[in-house]
N, CA, C and O atoms as a MOPAC input file, in Angstrom:
PM7 MOZYME 1SCF
protein

 N    123.89900 1   119.53300 1    96.72800 1
 C    123.96900 1   118.71500 1    95.51000 1
 C    124.08100 1   117.25300 1    95.92200 1
 O    124.84300 1   116.91800 1    96.82900 1
 N    123.30400 1   116.36000 1    95.24300 1
 C    123.35300 1   114.95000 1    95.61500 1
 C    124.71500 1   114.36000 1    95.42200 1
 O    125.46300 1   114.75200 1    94.52700 1
 N    125.02200 1   113.43800 1    96.25000 1
 C    126.31100 1   112.72300 1    96.14800 1
 C    126.27100 1   111.72900 1    94.96600 1
 O    125.21300 1   111.42000 1    94.41600 1
 N    127.46500 1   111.25000 1    94.60700 1
 C    127.57500 1   110.30400 1    93.51300 1
 C    126.76200 1   109.03400 1    93.87600 1
 O    126.08200 1   108.46100 1    93.02500 1
 N    126.84600 1   108.61400 1    95.13800 1
 C    126.14100 1   107.40500 1    95.56900 1
 C    124.61600 1   107.60500 1    95.45600 1
 O    123.90000 1   106.69200 1    95.04400 1
 N    124.14100 1   108.75800 1    95.80900 1
 C    122.69900 1   109.07800 1    95.68400 1
 C    122.31700 1   109.03500 1    94.21400 1
 O    121.28600 1   108.46200 1    93.86400 1
 N    123.10400 1   109.61200 1    93.37300 1
 C    122.78700 1   109.63800 1    91.92200 1
 C    122.81100 1   108.24300 1    91.36900 1
 O    121.98400 1   107.91200 1    90.52000 1
 N    123.73700 1   107.39800 1    91.81900 1
 C    123.80500 1   106.01000 1    91.36700 1
 C    122.56600 1   105.25300 1    91.81500 1
 O    122.05500 1   104.44400 1    91.04100 1
 N    122.06900 1   105.46300 1    92.98800 1
 C    120.84500 1   104.82000 1    93.48800 1
 C    119.65000 1   105.27300 1    92.70700 1
 O    118.77100 1   104.47000 1    92.39200 1
 N    119.59800 1   106.55400 1    92.38500 1
 C    118.45000 1   107.05300 1    91.60300 1
 C    118.48800 1   106.45200 1    90.20200 1
 O    117.45900 1   106.08300 1    89.63700 1
 N    119.68600 1   106.36300 1    89.66400 1
 C    119.81100 1   105.73300 1    88.32800 1
 C    119.30300 1   104.31400 1    88.34900 1
 O    118.61500 1   103.87900 1    87.42500 1
 N    119.63900 1   103.58500 1    89.40500 1
 C    119.22600 1   102.15900 1    89.56600 1
 C    117.69900 1   102.11200 1    89.71500 1
 O    117.04000 1   101.29400 1    89.07400 1
 N    117.14600 1   102.97500 1    90.54700 1
 C    115.66000 1   103.05800 1    90.66700 1
 C    115.00700 1   103.29100 1    89.36900 1
 O    114.08600 1   102.54800 1    89.02900 1
 N    115.40600 1   104.27400 1    88.60000 1
 C    114.75800 1   104.63400 1    87.35000 1
 C    115.03200 1   103.52300 1    86.28900 1
 O    114.18200 1   103.30300 1    85.42700 1
 N    116.16500 1   102.84000 1    86.33200 1
 C    116.41400 1   101.73200 1    85.45800 1
 C    115.42500 1   100.62400 1    85.74400 1
 O    114.92200 1    99.98600 1    84.82000 1
 N    115.13700 1   100.38600 1    87.02200 1
 C    114.13100 1    99.37300 1    87.38600 1
 C    112.74500 1    99.77700 1    86.88600 1
 O    111.98000 1    98.93600 1    86.41400 1
 N    112.43200 1   101.05000 1    86.98900 1
 C    111.13000 1   101.50400 1    86.53200 1
 C    111.01400 1   101.58900 1    85.00300 1
 O    109.90900 1   101.70600 1    84.47100 1
 N    112.12000 1   101.53200 1    84.31600 1
 C    112.09300 1   101.66000 1    82.88100 1
 C    111.73100 1   100.39600 1    82.13100 1
 O    111.53100 1   100.42200 1    80.91600 1
 N    111.64400 1    99.27900 1    82.85700 1
 C    111.23700 1    98.03900 1    82.21200 1
 C    109.72100 1    98.04800 1    82.06200 1
 O    109.00100 1    98.25100 1    83.03900 1
 N    109.22600 1    97.82500 1    80.82000 1
 C    107.79800 1    97.94000 1    80.58100 1
 C    106.93600 1    96.95000 1    81.34600 1
 O    105.80100 1    97.25000 1    81.71800 1
 N    107.48800 1    95.77200 1    81.57400 1
 C    106.67900 1    94.76900 1    82.39700 1
 C    106.62800 1    95.19900 1    83.84900 1
 O    105.56100 1    95.13000 1    84.45900 1
 N    107.71300 1    95.63100 1    84.41800 1
 C    107.66500 1    96.10700 1    85.82700 1
 C    106.79600 1    97.33600 1    85.94000 1
 O    106.03400 1    97.46300 1    86.89800 1
 N    106.88700 1    98.23600 1    84.99800 1
 C    106.04200 1    99.41400 1    85.03600 1
 C    104.58200 1    99.05900 1    84.93000 1
 O    103.75300 1    99.64500 1    85.62600 1
 N    104.24800 1    98.12000 1    84.08100 1
 C    102.83500 1    97.66600 1    83.95200 1
 C    102.34000 1    97.07100 1    85.26900 1
 O    101.20200 1    97.32500 1    85.66300 1
 N    103.17100 1    96.28600 1    85.95800 1
 C    102.82300 1    95.70300 1    87.23600 1
 C    102.59300 1    96.82500 1    88.22700 1
 O    101.56100 1    96.85900 1    88.89700 1
 N    103.54500 1    97.74900 1    88.32800 1
 C    103.37000 1    98.84300 1    89.30200 1
 C    102.10700 1    99.63300 1    89.01800 1
 O    101.39100 1   100.00200 1    89.94800 1
 N    101.81700 1    99.90100 1    87.74800 1
 C    100.57800 1   100.62200 1    87.38900 1
 C     99.37800 1    99.94800 1    87.84800 1
 O     98.50400 1   100.61700 1    88.39900 1
 N     99.22700 1    98.61900 1    87.67300 1
 C     97.97200 1    97.94800 1    88.11300 1
 C     97.89300 1    97.87200 1    89.66600 1
 O     96.79400 1    97.79300 1    90.21500 1
 N     99.01700 1    97.89700 1    90.35500 1
 C     99.04600 1    97.87600 1    91.77000 1
 C     98.70900 1    99.22600 1    92.39300 1
 O     98.52400 1    99.31200 1    93.60700 1
 N     98.62800 1   100.25100 1    91.60400 1
 C     98.30100 1   101.59400 1    92.12700 1
 C     96.95300 1   101.57400 1    92.80500 1
 O     96.77900 1   102.21000 1    93.84500 1
 N     95.98300 1   100.85400 1    92.23700 1
 C     94.63500 1   100.89300 1    92.70100 1
 C     94.43000 1   100.05300 1    93.96700 1
 O     93.76700 1   100.47400 1    94.91500 1
 N     95.03600 1    98.82000 1    93.95100 1
 C     94.78100 1    97.98700 1    95.11800 1
 C     95.71600 1    96.76600 1    95.07400 1
 O     96.36300 1    96.51200 1    94.05800 1
 N     95.77800 1    96.02800 1    96.16500 1
 C     96.56000 1    94.79300 1    96.16200 1
 C     95.93000 1    93.73200 1    95.30400 1
 O     94.70700 1    93.60100 1    95.24500 1
 N     96.77000 1    92.97800 1    94.64100 1
 C     96.32300 1    91.96800 1    93.69400 1
 C     97.08700 1    90.68800 1    93.83800 1
 O     98.21400 1    90.69200 1    94.33400 1
 N     96.50800 1    89.59800 1    93.41900 1
 C     97.22000 1    88.28300 1    93.34800 1
 C     97.99800 1    88.22200 1    91.98500 1
 O     97.78300 1    89.03900 1    91.08900 1
 N     98.87600 1    87.24800 1    91.88600 1
 C     99.63000 1    87.07100 1    90.64300 1
 C     98.62200 1    86.89100 1    89.50000 1
 O     98.75900 1    87.55000 1    88.46900 1
 N     97.65700 1    86.05600 1    89.64400 1
 C     96.63000 1    85.84000 1    88.63200 1
 C     95.94200 1    87.09500 1    88.21200 1
 O     95.72400 1    87.30900 1    87.02000 1
 N     95.58800 1    87.93900 1    89.15500 1
 C     94.88700 1    89.19500 1    88.82400 1
 C     95.85300 1    90.10100 1    88.06100 1
 O     95.44200 1    90.79200 1    87.12900 1
 N     97.11500 1    90.10600 1    88.43900 1
 C     98.07600 1    90.95700 1    87.74700 1
 C     98.24200 1    90.44400 1    86.30900 1
 O     98.31700 1    91.24300 1    85.37500 1
 N     98.30000 1    89.12800 1    86.12800 1
 C     98.42000 1    88.56900 1    84.83100 1
 C     97.24600 1    88.97900 1    83.95300 1
 O     97.42400 1    89.39200 1    82.80700 1
 N     95.99600 1    88.85500 1    84.52900 1
 C     94.79700 1    89.28200 1    83.77800 1
 C     94.81500 1    90.73300 1    83.37800 1
 O     94.41800 1    91.08300 1    82.26700 1
 N     95.26000 1    91.55900 1    84.25100 1
 C     95.16200 1    93.04600 1    84.01800 1
 C     96.33700 1    93.53800 1    83.09200 1
 O     96.18500 1    94.54500 1    82.40100 1
 N     97.48200 1    92.83700 1    83.08400 1
 C     98.61900 1    93.27700 1    82.30200 1
 C     98.73200 1    92.55200 1    81.02300 1
 O     99.28400 1    93.10300 1    80.07100 1
 N     98.24300 1    91.33700 1    80.92300 1
 C     98.43900 1    90.55500 1    79.74900 1
 C     99.77800 1    89.84400 1    79.64000 1
 O    100.09200 1    89.19400 1    78.64300 1
 N    100.57000 1    89.99800 1    80.72800 1
 C    101.87600 1    89.36300 1    80.81300 1
 C    101.69500 1    87.88400 1    81.22600 1
 O    100.67200 1    87.50300 1    81.79300 1
 N    102.71300 1    87.07600 1    80.92400 1
 C    102.63300 1    85.67900 1    81.30000 1
 C    102.82700 1    85.55700 1    82.80800 1
 O    103.37300 1    86.45800 1    83.44500 1
 N    102.37800 1    84.43800 1    83.37500 1
 C    102.45800 1    84.22700 1    84.79500 1
 C    103.93500 1    84.17000 1    85.20800 1
 O    104.29000 1    84.72800 1    86.24600 1
 N    104.78400 1    83.53000 1    84.44700 1
 C    106.21200 1    83.40000 1    84.81200 1
 C    106.87400 1    84.83500 1    84.72400 1
 O    107.70600 1    85.19400 1    85.55800 1
 N    106.49600 1    85.57900 1    83.75000 1
 C    107.02500 1    86.96500 1    83.60200 1
 C    106.61100 1    87.79800 1    84.80700 1
 O    107.44100 1    88.48400 1    85.40500 1
 N    105.36500 1    87.74200 1    85.15700 1
 C    104.92700 1    88.54400 1    86.36300 1
 C    105.64200 1    88.05600 1    87.63400 1
 O    106.12200 1    88.87600 1    88.41600 1
 N    105.71900 1    86.77600 1    87.84400 1
 C    106.41200 1    86.28100 1    89.02500 1
 C    107.89500 1    86.69600 1    89.07400 1
 O    108.38200 1    87.07400 1    90.14000 1
 N    108.60300 1    86.63600 1    87.97100 1
 C    109.99500 1    87.09600 1    87.90400 1
 C    110.14300 1    88.59800 1    88.24000 1
 O    111.03800 1    89.01800 1    88.97400 1
 N    109.20400 1    89.38400 1    87.65200 1
 C    109.30800 1    90.83900 1    87.86900 1
 C    108.89300 1    91.19200 1    89.30900 1
 O    109.47100 1    92.09200 1    89.91800 1
 N    107.92700 1    90.50600 1    89.82800 1
 C    107.47500 1    90.67200 1    91.21200 1
 C    108.67500 1    90.38200 1    92.16400 1
 O    108.89600 1    91.11500 1    93.12800 1
 N    109.40000 1    89.36100 1    91.89000 1
 C    110.56000 1    89.04700 1    92.72400 1
 C    111.59500 1    90.17700 1    92.69900 1
 O    112.15400 1    90.52700 1    93.73800 1
 N    111.84900 1    90.74500 1    91.52100 1
 C    112.70800 1    91.91400 1    91.39900 1
 C    112.16800 1    93.12700 1    92.16300 1
 O    112.91300 1    93.80400 1    92.87300 1
 N    110.89700 1    93.38900 1    92.01400 1
 C    110.31300 1    94.53100 1    92.68000 1
 C    110.26800 1    94.36100 1    94.19600 1
 O    110.37200 1    95.34800 1    94.92400 1
 N    110.12200 1    93.17200 1    94.66900 1
 C    110.16700 1    92.85300 1    96.10100 1
 C    111.60700 1    93.05400 1    96.60700 1
 O    111.83400 1    93.66100 1    97.65400 1
 N    112.55800 1    92.53300 1    95.84400 1
 C    113.93800 1    92.66600 1    96.24200 1
 C    114.36400 1    94.16000 1    96.42700 1
 O    115.17100 1    94.50400 1    97.29000 1
 N    113.78900 1    94.98700 1    95.58900 1
 C    114.11800 1    96.43400 1    95.61900 1
 C    113.21300 1    97.17200 1    96.55800 1
 O    113.30200 1    98.39700 1    96.63900 1
 N    112.31800 1    96.47400 1    97.29600 1
 C    111.36400 1    97.10400 1    98.27400 1
 C    110.38900 1    98.02100 1    97.61200 1
 O    109.92600 1    98.97200 1    98.24200 1
 N    110.06000 1    97.78900 1    96.39200 1
 C    109.03700 1    98.61900 1    95.70400 1
 C    107.63000 1    97.92600 1    95.84200 1
 O    106.59500 1    98.57700 1    95.70400 1
 N    107.63300 1    96.66900 1    96.10100 1
 C    106.41600 1    95.93100 1    96.28200 1
 C    106.55100 1    95.02500 1    97.53000 1
 O    107.61400 1    94.48200 1    97.83300 1
 N    105.42900 1    94.90000 1    98.21600 1
 C    105.42100 1    93.93600 1    99.35700 1
 C    104.33700 1    92.93900 1    99.08500 1
 O    103.50200 1    93.14200 1    98.20400 1
 N    104.34000 1    91.85500 1    99.83800 1
 C    103.29700 1    90.82600 1    99.65500 1
 C    102.79700 1    90.38500 1   101.02400 1
 O    103.50200 1    90.46700 1   102.03000 1
 N    101.56000 1    89.91500 1   101.02100 1
 C    100.88500 1    89.47100 1   102.24500 1
 C    100.05600 1    88.23500 1   101.93000 1
 O     99.34500 1    88.17700 1   100.92700 1
 N    100.16600 1    87.26500 1   102.80100 1
 C     99.39600 1    86.01800 1   102.60200 1
 C     98.03300 1    86.18700 1   103.25300 1
 O     97.93200 1    86.58800 1   104.41300 1
 N     96.96800 1    85.87200 1   102.48200 1
 C     95.59300 1    85.84600 1   103.02400 1
 C     95.00000 1    84.48800 1   102.65300 1
 O     94.55300 1    84.28500 1   101.52500 1
 N     95.00100 1    83.55400 1   103.61700 1
 C     94.56300 1    82.21200 1   103.28300 1
 C     95.48600 1    81.59500 1   102.31700 1
 O     96.69300 1    81.54100 1   102.55100 1
 N     94.94500 1    81.11400 1   101.20400 1
 C     95.76600 1    80.46500 1   100.21600 1
 C     96.26200 1    81.44400 1    99.12600 1
 O     96.94100 1    81.02800 1    98.18800 1
 N     95.93400 1    82.69400 1    99.24500 1
 C     96.28000 1    83.69100 1    98.22900 1
 C     97.39000 1    84.63500 1    98.79300 1
 O     97.40200 1    85.00200 1    99.96800 1
 N     98.26700 1    84.97800 1    97.91800 1
 C     99.31000 1    86.01900 1    98.19900 1
 C     98.95200 1    87.26000 1    97.42500 1
 O     98.81300 1    87.23600 1    96.20200 1
 N     98.80100 1    88.38100 1    98.17800 1
 C     98.47300 1    89.68300 1    97.60300 1
 C     99.68800 1    90.57300 1    97.50300 1
 O    100.44000 1    90.67800 1    98.47200 1
 N     99.91000 1    91.20900 1    96.38900 1
 C    101.00700 1    92.09800 1    96.22800 1
 C    100.48100 1    93.55700 1    96.18700 1
 O     99.39200 1    93.82100 1    95.67800 1
 N    101.27300 1    94.47700 1    96.72800 1
 C    100.86500 1    95.86400 1    96.74800 1
 C    102.07000 1    96.74600 1    96.72000 1
 O    103.15900 1    96.28500 1    97.06000 1
 N    101.94000 1    98.00000 1    96.33000 1
 C    103.03800 1    98.92200 1    96.40800 1
 C    103.47200 1    99.04900 1    97.84400 1
 O    102.63500 1    99.05100 1    98.74800 1
 N    104.80800 1    99.15800 1    98.08100 1
 C    105.26900 1    99.21500 1    99.42500 1
 C    105.16100 1   100.56600 1   100.05800 1
 O    105.30700 1   100.71300 1   101.27100 1
 N    104.89800 1   101.57800 1    99.21600 1
 C    104.85700 1   102.97000 1    99.64600 1
 C    103.94300 1   103.76900 1    98.78100 1
 O    104.00100 1   103.66400 1    97.55600 1
 N    103.09200 1   104.57300 1    99.38700 1
 C    102.18500 1   105.43000 1    98.56600 1
 C    102.92600 1   106.36300 1    97.61600 1
 O    102.39900 1   106.75000 1    96.57300 1
 N    104.13700 1   106.71500 1    97.98400 1
 C    104.92900 1   107.62600 1    97.07300 1
 C    105.24600 1   107.03900 1    95.74600 1
 O    105.49400 1   107.77400 1    94.79100 1
 N    105.24700 1   105.68800 1    95.64200 1
 C    105.49600 1   105.06400 1    94.36000 1
 C    104.30100 1   105.42000 1    93.42000 1
 O    104.51700 1   105.76200 1    92.25800 1
 N    103.08800 1   105.34000 1    93.91200 1
 C    101.92300 1   105.73800 1    93.17000 1
 C    101.96400 1   107.21500 1    92.77300 1
 O    101.56200 1   107.61400 1    91.68000 1
 N    102.47000 1   108.00100 1    93.72300 1
 C    102.54300 1   109.48000 1    93.46000 1
 C    103.59400 1   109.70800 1    92.38600 1
 O    103.38900 1   110.54300 1    91.50400 1
 N    104.73300 1   108.97900 1    92.43300 1
 C    105.72900 1   109.13000 1    91.38600 1
 C    105.16800 1   108.77500 1    90.03500 1
 O    105.44700 1   109.47200 1    89.06000 1
 N    104.37900 1   107.70400 1    89.93500 1
 C    103.79200 1   107.31900 1    88.67900 1
 C    102.74200 1   108.37700 1    88.21100 1
 O    102.63100 1   108.68200 1    87.02300 1
 N    102.00000 1   108.90600 1    89.17300 1
 C    101.05600 1   110.00900 1    88.84700 1
 C    101.78000 1   111.21500 1    88.26200 1
 O    101.36100 1   111.78200 1    87.25400 1
 N    102.90100 1   111.60400 1    88.93000 1
 C    103.68700 1   112.75300 1    88.44100 1
 C    104.24100 1   112.41800 1    87.08100 1
 O    104.27400 1   113.29600 1    86.21900 1
 N    104.67100 1   111.21800 1    86.84000 1
 C    105.17400 1   110.88200 1    85.51100 1
 C    104.06800 1   110.99300 1    84.49200 1
 O    104.33000 1   111.44100 1    83.37600 1
 N    102.82300 1   110.60400 1    84.81500 1
 C    101.71200 1   110.75800 1    83.91200 1
 C    101.47000 1   112.24900 1    83.56500 1
 O    101.27400 1   112.62800 1    82.41000 1
 N    101.49500 1   113.06100 1    84.63400 1
 C    101.26800 1   114.48400 1    84.44300 1
 C    102.39500 1   115.12600 1    83.57800 1
 O    102.13700 1   115.91800 1    82.67100 1
 N    103.59000 1   114.76300 1    83.89000 1
 C    104.69700 1   115.31800 1    83.08500 1
 C    104.65300 1   114.86000 1    81.65700 1
 O    104.90100 1   115.63700 1    80.73400 1
 N    104.33600 1   113.59600 1    81.47100 1
 C    104.23400 1   113.04100 1    80.10700 1
 C    103.14900 1   113.72700 1    79.29500 1
 O    103.29000 1   113.89400 1    78.08400 1
 N    102.07900 1   114.12000 1    79.94800 1
 C    100.96600 1   114.87800 1    79.24900 1
 C    101.47200 1   116.14600 1    78.67000 1
 O    100.93700 1   116.63600 1    77.67500 1
 N    102.53500 1   116.71800 1    79.29100 1
 C    103.10400 1   118.00100 1    78.84900 1
 C    104.21500 1   117.83900 1    77.84700 1
 O    104.45400 1   118.71400 1    77.01500 1
 N    104.91400 1   116.67900 1    77.93200 1
 C    106.13600 1   116.55300 1    77.08100 1
 C    106.04300 1   115.33200 1    76.15300 1
 O    107.05100 1   114.92500 1    75.57500 1
 N    104.89200 1   114.76600 1    76.00900 1
 C    104.73800 1   113.50500 1    75.21200 1
 C    105.31700 1   113.60700 1    73.81600 1
 O    106.00400 1   112.69800 1    73.34800 1
 N    105.03700 1   114.70900 1    73.15800 1
 C    105.55100 1   114.87200 1    71.75700 1
 C    107.06700 1   114.78300 1    71.70500 1
 O    107.64000 1   114.07400 1    70.87800 1
 N    107.69200 1   115.51200 1    72.59800 1
 C    109.18900 1   115.47600 1    72.59400 1
 C    109.72400 1   114.10100 1    72.95400 1
 O    110.67900 1   113.62800 1    72.33900 1
 N    109.11100 1   113.44400 1    73.95900 1
 C    109.54700 1   112.13900 1    74.31100 1
 C    109.37800 1   111.17500 1    73.13800 1
 O    110.25800 1   110.36500 1    72.84800 1
 N    108.22800 1   111.28100 1    72.47200 1
 C    107.93600 1   110.40300 1    71.32500 1
 C    108.93600 1   110.59900 1    70.19000 1
 O    109.27600 1   109.64500 1    69.49100 1
 N    109.39300 1   111.78800 1    70.00900 1
 C    110.33200 1   112.10400 1    68.91200 1
 C    111.80700 1   111.92500 1    69.28300 1
 O    112.68700 1   111.99600 1    68.42400 1
 N    112.05500 1   111.70000 1    70.53400 1
 C    113.43000 1   111.56700 1    71.02000 1
 C    114.13500 1   110.39300 1    70.38600 1
 O    113.66000 1   109.26000 1    70.46100 1
 N    115.26100 1   110.65900 1    69.76500 1
 C    116.10200 1   109.60900 1    69.10800 1
 C    117.08700 1   108.98100 1    70.00500 1
 O    117.69500 1   107.96800 1    69.65700 1
 N    117.27200 1   109.57000 1    71.19300 1
 C    118.31400 1   109.01700 1    72.11200 1
 C    117.84500 1   107.80800 1    72.92600 1
 O    118.65300 1   106.94600 1    73.27200 1
 N    116.55900 1   107.73900 1    73.23100 1
 C    116.06100 1   106.64200 1    74.02800 1
 C    114.98600 1   105.91400 1    73.24700 1
 O    113.90900 1   106.45600 1    73.00200 1
 N    115.27700 1   104.69800 1    72.86200 1
 C    114.34500 1   103.90700 1    72.09600 1
 C    113.82800 1   102.74700 1    72.88100 1
 O    113.02100 1   101.96900 1    72.37300 1

């Protein structure tokens, strides 16, 4: 059985993933590394919003960045993040109606 510390860390991880802006950023980074401007274009978020959330995602080691010339590219730090998002998509396909009707999480 997971320890309390492990459960707390998982809660923190899922809390980070529950933000729609951060989730949108992670989703667009599933395919390939992108610059801030490319992330802005693909998500429709403002540049400042993307930059703030990228800082959070970097701090949590979910995203890494690499300088190429004058551009900084961001990418998922681990392939398992994309796998987790894929699994969430698969699970949601099966339970979407219940999630949609849930009154506990708005």
